[in-house]
C-alpha positions, 0 to 999 in steps of 0.5 A: 362642602367637599368638591373632587375634581376627577378627570376633568379637563382644564376648561371644566375646571376653570369653570367651575372655579368661575362658578364657585367664585361667583357664589362665594360671600365670604371675602376672606376665602375670595382673598385667599383664593386670589393670593394663591393664584398669584403665589402660585404663578410666581412660585411653583415650589408653593404650588406644590405644597399647597396642592399637596395639603389640600390633597391630604385634607381632602384624605383626612375628610374622606377618612373621617379625620375631622374635629369639631371646633371644641376639639380644634380649640383643646388641641390649639390651647394645648400647643399655645400652653393655655 
C-alpha cells in the first residue's frame, strides 16, 4: 500500500498514522516505526536521511521502478557473490 501525503496538516497526519499503526499486525513494522520515531527525535540528520529515502522510494514506486522477489533475490545474490 502506498500512501501519498499531500497538503495534510500535522493533526491530519497524526490521525492517519494512529489509524495505520492501530491496524498494523506485523510486529517488525511496529518496531521499525517505534525506532524511527525515537531516533528521529534525537538525530535530525537521521530523520532527513530517512525522509529522503522514503520520498525516493515513493518516486520509484510511482515511476514503476520496482522489483519482484525473484529479481531482488537475483540482485542480492549477485552482490553477495552467491
